N, C-alpha and C positions, 0 to 999 in steps of 0.2 A: 556686396552684391555678387550675384552668380556669375561665374565665368561664362564666356559666350559658348553655348552648345553648338555642335556642328549640326547644320540644318538637316542632315539625314536622320538624326535621332529625335526629331521633333514630331509629336503626334498632334495633328490638327483637330482637336476634339472640343473646341470653344464654341459656345452656342451663339455668342454676340457677334454680329456682323462686322462691327468695328474692329474687334479683335482679330477676326479672320483677314481683315484688310491688313492689319499690322503684321500678322504672321506671314502672309503672302509676300509683303514687301521685305520683311526680314529675310525670308528665305532667298530672295534676290540678292541679298547683301549680307551674307552670313558672317563677314569679318567684323561687322560692327557690333559693339557691346549692346547687350539687350537693354540695359538701363538707359544709356545714351540715346539709344534709338527710339525707345518709347517716350522718353522725356522730350525729345525733339519732335516726334510725331504728334504728341498731344499738347505741345506748348501753346497752341492758340485756344485750347478749351479753357473755359472759365473755371472748371474744377479739375484738379489733377486725378487722372484715373488711378485706381488702386488694383495693381496686378501682382499675383503671386506666381513665381516660378516653382511648379510642384515637380520634384524629382523623384523617380524610383528606377532602380537599376541604371540603365544607360539612357532612359527616355525623359523627355521633359514635357510637362503641360504648362501653358500659360493661361492662367485662370484669372477672369475679371472678378475680384472680390470687392468691388466698390460698395455693394449693399451691406457689407460687414464692417465697412471702415470704422464706424462708431460702435460697433458691438463688442462682445467679449470674445476671448479666445475659444470658449465652449461653443459660441454661436458660429464662429469662423469654422470650427471643426464640423459641426453638423452641416454647414452650408457646403463645404468641400465634399462631404460624404454624400449629400444629395446629388451634388453636380457629378461626381465621379460615378455614383450608382446609375445615373441616367444615361451617361455617356458609354459606360462600359459593361455594366451587369446590374442585376436586380439586388444583390446582396453584399456589396463591398463594405467592409467595415474599416474605417479610417483610423489608424492608431492615433494616439495623442500627438500634437503638433511638436516637432522638435526643430530647433535651429540646426544650421549646417555644423557638422562636426558631432551630431547626435546629442546636442545639449537640450535638455528638456525644460519647458516652462515650469515655473514654481506653482502656478495656480491658474485653473482654467477661467477664473473670475476676472483676470487682468483684462483690461481693455485693449482691443487690437491696436488703436492709435498710439497707446503708450508702449507697445512693445515692438510692433512691426512698422517698417517704413514702406512706402510704395515700392514696388519692384523688389520685394524681399524674396528670400528663398526658403522653402520649408521642405521637409521630408514627411510624406504622409502615407506612401504605399510602397511595399516591396514587390519586386517581380515575382517572387515565390508566391505571396499571397494572391497576386493577380493571376498566375497560372491556375492556382488551386480553385479559384472562383469560377474561372472560365472553363475548367475541364467538364463541369456538369452542363455548361450551355452549349458546348460544341457537338454538333452532330457527327456522324461517321464521316471520316475524311473523304472528300472527293478524289483526292489524289495525294500520295505520299511519295515525294521525289527524294531519292536516296543515293548517296555515293559511298561505297566502301572505303574505309581509311584503314590501311594495313599497318600503319605506324603506331597508333594508340588503340586500334581495334574498336574504335567508337565511330559508328557510322554518322555521317553528317546528312541531315535530312530537313526538308521544309515540307511541311503538310498543309493543305489547303482544306479548310472545313467550312460548311455552312453552319450558320449560327441560329439558335432557337428563337432569337429576337429578330430574325430576318437580317442580320448583318453578315459580313464575310470575315473570316478569321484566317490568320496565317500564324503557323507555329514554327519556331526554330528549334530543332532538337540535336543534341549530341549524345550519341548512344541511346540509353532509354530515357534520359533526363531532358525535359523541356527547358530550354534556356530563355525563350522569350515568346510572348504571345501578342500579336497585333489584331485589333478588331476595328472594322470600318463599317459605318452606316452609309446607306445611299447618299445622304447629304454630305458625309465626309469625302466620299470619292468625287462628288460633283465639285467640291471646292478644292480638291487636291490638284496640284500643277501637274499637267502631263509632262512626262519625260523626267520626273523627279524619282529619287531613290526613297522608297518607304522606310528601309532600314538595312543595315549591313551588320553582320556578326562575324568576327574573325579572331584568330588567336593571337597571342602576343608576338609569336615569332613570325607571323604572316605566312605560315605554311598552308593554312586552309581558310576559306571563307564561305559565308552564305549571304546573298544579296538578293533583295527584291525590289524591282523597278516598277513604276506605275506609268500606264499609258491610257490616254483617251483615244478611242478609235475615231478618226476623222469622219465628219459627214454623218455619224450615226449617233444619235442622243442616247445617253445613258448605256452605252457599250464600252466596257473598260477591259484592260488586260494587265495582268501581273506577269512580269518576266522574272523568272527564278534562276539565279546563277548559284551553283554549287561546285566548289573545288576542295577535294580532300587533301590531305597531306601527301598522298602518294599519286595523285592525279598530275598528269603533265599539263592539262588545261582544264578549264571549268565545263561542266555540262550546262546547258541552257534550255529551259523549257518556257513556253508561253501559254498561260491559262486565260481564257476569255470568261467574263462574268457580266451579267445584266440583271436588273429587276424582273421579276415575273409580274403577272397581273395583279398580284397582291402587294406588290412593292417589295417583296422579299428578294434579297440578292441570291442568285443562283449561278453556279458555274456551269458553262456550256461545253467548251471543248478544251483540250490541252494537246499541245504538239511539242515534240522535241526538236529544238533548233540546232543544237550542237551535241553530239554524242561521241566522246573520245573513243569509246570502246569499238566503234565502226571504223576507226582509223586504222585498219589492218596493215601490219608491217609485211614485208616480203616474206613469204613462207619459207622456212628453213627446215629441211628433213633432218631431224636429229640422228636418224639411223644411219643416214649416209654421212652427214657432217661429222659425227663422233665415231664412226665405224663400229657401231653397236648392232646386235649383241656381241659380247666379248666374254669368254669363259677364262676366268683368272686362275681357278684351281678346281680339280675335281679328283676325289679319291674314294675307294670303296666300291663294293659291288652294287649292282641294281637287282631289283626283284626279278627272279627267274619267271618269265612269263610263259614258258613252255607248258602247254596243257599236259596233265598227268595221263598215263595209259588209261583207257577205257575199262571200267570194271566188268568182269566176266560173270555170267550165270552158271553155277555148278549144280550138279545132281547129288543127292546124297548117296553114301556108300557104307557098306557094312553088313553084318550077318543078322541083326535084329529085324523082326517082322514089322517094326514100326517105321514107316517112311516119313521123310522130312522134306519140305519144300517151302518156298516163300511167295507163292502166288505169281503175280505179274513181275516179281523181282524183289530182292531183299531191300528193306528199308532200315538203314542203320543211323541211328542219331548219335552225334558226338556232343559231349558237355564236359568242358574243362572247368575246373573249380576257379572261382574268382581270384583267390590268392594263393601264393606259394608259402610253404613253410621250410625253412632251412634249405632253400634252394631246390625244392621239389613241390610238384602240384599234383593233384589226383585227376585223372581223366577217365570218364565213364563212356562205355560203348553199349548202346542199347539196340538190339534186334527186335524191331516192333512187330513183325508179322510172321513169325515161324509156326507153320502148320504141321501137326503131327497126324498121321493116319496109320491106324491099326489095320493092317491088312489081313489079320487072322481072324478065326472065328472063336476066339477065347479072350478073356481079360488079360491084359499085359500090364504089369506093374513096372514102372520106370524108377528105378532106385536112386539114380543120381544123374544130373545134368551138369556138364562142364563146358568152359568156354575158354578159348585160347586165341592168341594173335601170333602172327609170324613176324619176327623181327628182321633187321637188315641182312642178317646172315643166313636167312632161311630157316632158322630154328623156330619151333613152336613154343611159346612162353605162355604159362597159364595167367588168366585173369583172376583177381581175387574178388571176394564177396559176391560170388555169382548167385543170382536169385532168378526165379520165375514169377510170372504173375499174369492174371487176366487182364484184358483191356476193357476200359468202360469210358464213357463220355461224360465230361463235367462241363456243361454249357458248351462253349466252342472248343474246349481243350480236351485232348485225348490223355487219359490218365491210366495208371497200372496199379492194381491191387497186389503189391509184391508179397509173395509168400514167405512167411517167416518159419525158421527151423529146418530148412532143408530144400532141395530141388527135386524131390520125388513126386510123382503123380501117377494115377491109374488111368488106363484107357479101356473102355468097354470094347467088346468085339465089334469089329468093322466101323469104329467110330473115328471121329475127326475132331480135333480141338486146335485152337490157335492161341498161342501164348507169346508173351514178351519175355526176353531174356536179356539181363544186364550183368555186366562185369566191370571191375575197375583195376586200374594199374597207376602206380606212382611213376611220374615222369620228371626227369631232370630239367631245370630251366624255369622260365616264367611263363604263366598262362597268357592267353591273348588279351589284349588291352580293352576290348569292347565285346559286345554280345556276338557280333558276327564272327569275330576272331575266335571266340571261345567255342564255337560250333564247327570248328575245322579240325581236321586230323593233325596232331602236333608234328613239327618239322622233323623230329627224330624218328619218326615211323616211315616205312616205305610206302609208297603208292603205287597201285591201289593197296589200301590195307586189306589184309585178308584175316578174317576171324573164322574160327572153326568150332561149331557147336557139336558136342558128342553126348548121346543118351546111353545109359548103361541100364539093361533091363534085368528082370529076376532071373533070366536063364544065363547070365553073364555074357550076353551078346551086346554088341555096340552098333550104333549107327551115327555117322558123322555127315555134317553138312558145311561146306566151306561157302562163305558170302564174302563179297568184295565191295569196298567202298573207296571212292575217289573224291577229293575235294572238289567242289564247284570252281568255276573259273574265279581267279583272284579279283576281288572287288577293289581294284586299284585305279585311281583316277588318272585318266590320260588326256591329252589335249582334244583328241576327237571326241571322247566322251563328254567332256565338260562343254565343248562348243555345242553339242547336240542338246544337252540338258539346259544350258543357260540361253540358248538361242541367240549366240553372239559369236563374233569372229574373234578369237584370241589373237592379240599382238605378239605377246611373249609369254612363254611357259617355261619356268624353271622348277625342277623337282630334285628331291634327295630321298633315297630309299633306306629304310631299315630292313636289310635282307633276312635278318633273323626273325623279325616279327611280321614281315610281308606287309609293312605299312609305308606309306608315302607322305612326306611333307612336299607342299607345292606352292608356287607363288605365280599368279596369272594376272595379265593386264589386258583390257580391251576398253573400247569406247561405247559409251552410252550417249547417244546424240554427239555433243562436242566435249562432253565430260569424261575424264579419265577414270576407270574403275579399277581398283586393286583388290584382288582376292587372294586371301591366305588360308588355305585348308578350310574353306567354309565360311570364313568371316570376310566381308567385303567392306571396302571404303571408296566413296565417290569424291573425286577431287574436281571441282569445276575451275573455270579459269580465275575467279576471284581467290579461291583458296591457294591455287598455285601462285598467284601474284603475292599473297601474304607471305608464303614461304621464301620467295625470291627477295622480298623486301627485308624480312628478318636475316636472310643470309647476308645481304648487301650491308645491313646495319652492323652486323657482327663481323663482317669481312671475312667469311668462312666459305671455302669451296666444298666442304663436306660436312654433313650433319646427320648424325644418327637419329632416325625418327623413332622415338621411343614407343609411341602407341602401336607401331608395327613390328616392334622387336620384342619377343618373348622368349621365355625359357621354361621348359616342362620336362624335368628329368634330363635325359640325354638328348632330347630334342630341342634344338634351339634355332631361332631365326633372328637375323639382323638386317635391317633394311637401312642403307645410307643413301641420302640424297646427294646429288652430284650437281654442282653449280659452276657455271662458266664466268669467272670474274671478268674476262675480257669483254664480254657481252652483257653487261649490267647484271651480272649474277644470275643469268638464265638457268633455270632448272631444266636440264636436259636428259638426265637419267637417274638410274637407281643402281646401287651395288647390293645384290641380293646374296646373303650368305646363309645357307641352310645346313644344319648338322644333325645327324642321327647317330645311333650307337655304332653303326657300321660304316657310314659314309658322310662326306661333306662335299659341298659344292660352293663356289663363290663366282658369280656371273654379273656383269654389268649389262643392263638393258636400257633402252630409251623410254622416256615417258611417252604414253600414247598420245598421238596428235591427230587433230582433225584437220586435214588438208583442206583449204577452202575450195579447191577445184573439185573436191568430191561432193560439194554442197551446192554446185550450180546445176540447175535443171532447165532443160529446153522446154519452152511454152509451145503449145499448139492449141488451135481452136478449130471447132467444126462450124463456127460462124463465118459464113462467107462475107457478109456485110459488116465489116468493123468500122464504125464511124463515132465521131465524138459525141458524147451525150448518151450513149446507150451502153449500159454494162453488159458484159458478155461472160460466158463460162470459159475458163481457161483450164487445160489439162496439162499436167507435167508428170514426169517420172521421178520418183524419189529413189535415190541411191542408197538411202539408209532409212532406219525407222525414225519417226518423229514422235517426240514425247510432248506432254501437255504444256511443258514450259518453253518449248521451242517455238520459233516464229518463222513463217514464210513471209518474205518481202518481195512484192512485185515491183520491178523497176525497168527503166529503159536500158537497153543494151548500149555499151559504150562505144562511141565512134569518134572520129576526129573532131566532128562537130558538137558531139555530146559527150561530156565527161561521165556520163553513167549515173547521174543523181538518181538515187532510188525514191520512188514515190513515198509520200508519208502515209503508209498504209501497212499494217502487219496482221497476219491471220494467225491467231492462235487456235490450235485444235483442242476442242472440248474433251475428246476421247483421251483417255489415259496414254494410249499409244496407238499410232497408226502405223500399220505394216508398210514396209517398202513396196513400191508398186505404183500403179496409176492413182493419182488423186486429183480432184478437181474442186476448184473454188471459184467464187465470183469476185474478181478484183475491182479496184476503181476503174473509171472510164479509161479505156485504151483507144488510141486514135489510130486511124488508118494510115498507112505509110510508115509507121514507126515500128522498130524491132524491140521486143521485150524479153526480159529473162527473169527467171525466179531465183532468189538467193535464200539459202537456208542457214 
């Protein structure tokens, strides 16, 4: 005979009223053995009833199989299949009947009366099969109630679904897997005992559980409620929701409303300012130079000088392009200087032949050094780009009398060191050259006369990320900014933190990570489990040549392994810094907003429009909750209403919403 199942796991899906009565009575006395109870209950009947206890997973059906008592096992199988299909779904296939212990019958032609005794137990359907069948019959969930579990990373969830057959379904899930599905018809709920537990799912260690209780709303016919309790392994207490459901005009069960009765996340602890508590930020080590941000001298405009009748000038000013080679060879790279707009004017009344054009640069000692591979060329347009048709075989050209021509001139020089690491850096004057850079173009005419023009070029302001620049670019207030410079390459590594709503954002030289409270809790739980106060965050720590960064998480073991800060170590070819900074925090006081209204007549029963000022931007995932101001008489219970903004982001400033009914004589606050 089957062992007595706990009444929480019995599904009342029997069609026979007598069996329903038996089940109701059995639930009131769950300690009694099923066989003994049924034998006693039906002892006065002339014919002994024939019940089967049908088990799958942790659930039990008591099925009246009296019509099959004199049939074959095959007929019993068909009877069970029909019964379960009617009760659960359209297309359930019942496997061959097996005895407890998974012992299979030898032949389906055996008579039931010769094989099974009344109140026997059979195995006919697995929970996995049941879940697969119902997946196609469940409509989109009305609500999915979830709690994060930071111990096993498997969220615990209970989802409430309408059913295509008009029933109500409840699914228990762990991670992505569905562990159990319950389906109820209207008749099932009418016969269910109010205040009973429909089902409970818990782990062997008792660290997490999911439970659904049933309730009939008093004085209201066919109005029911499911109360869902979920506690994850890392929750201190369970979250509790209540969902109401009732049949519509077609008799189909539909969910009406859901409210959260207990939310552990709103039990805010006293705010601790990590910046003050741990005396952060704190520089542990700093060495090496920073980038020299002093702007270079302004480039001057010069006039051409010399004896030649051909004059030279550069219009509104010289335009000099710098192009460093992408790679170095044997510690040297080539740098090209291009003067794009040199205009030549023949001031005489005869043709002048220019035999040679040279180009030089001035080094740090003031000496002029020749550029190699000097060429001249005419400018032309190729789509959006300006190109030059460089002349091969020399730098000579002829000028007609009183004529003007504009040419580009290019020269190259080999430079010791490494070129810039990106396109912007490779368009700057190398650091080994003085600034402003001075280039001298000289023409030699047929009369052995020369004319020279000096042009100057300064690098534009260094494109180095600063705290002020990033705040303007990100539209955010940076909490902490740590940087380390490569003074040779004029490049900067940085690490910045700020808040987005209540989530911490960590940005590392362009890449960013968002850590919400759930993710931070998962890190704290992992540290507590490993009993470590420091943990290198691998996904934030990288190495690229001489540039390295290492981010170490700092936990306070004395305070439940609270994640309070980060140790940031940045290293370049010339510098290094190690600094400890606090994790960005959202102070609850920063999210309290004073409500005001222009409505003079505030009375119960009439919604009003409330205005309040936001101190921070609101994102679509954030909530504004309207509630009563806390007083000695009123503990400040927040009203069960939250406003979620549809816009992706609402800028800080005045915002107005229509809250639930506010009553005259009470004070209210808005909480974000």
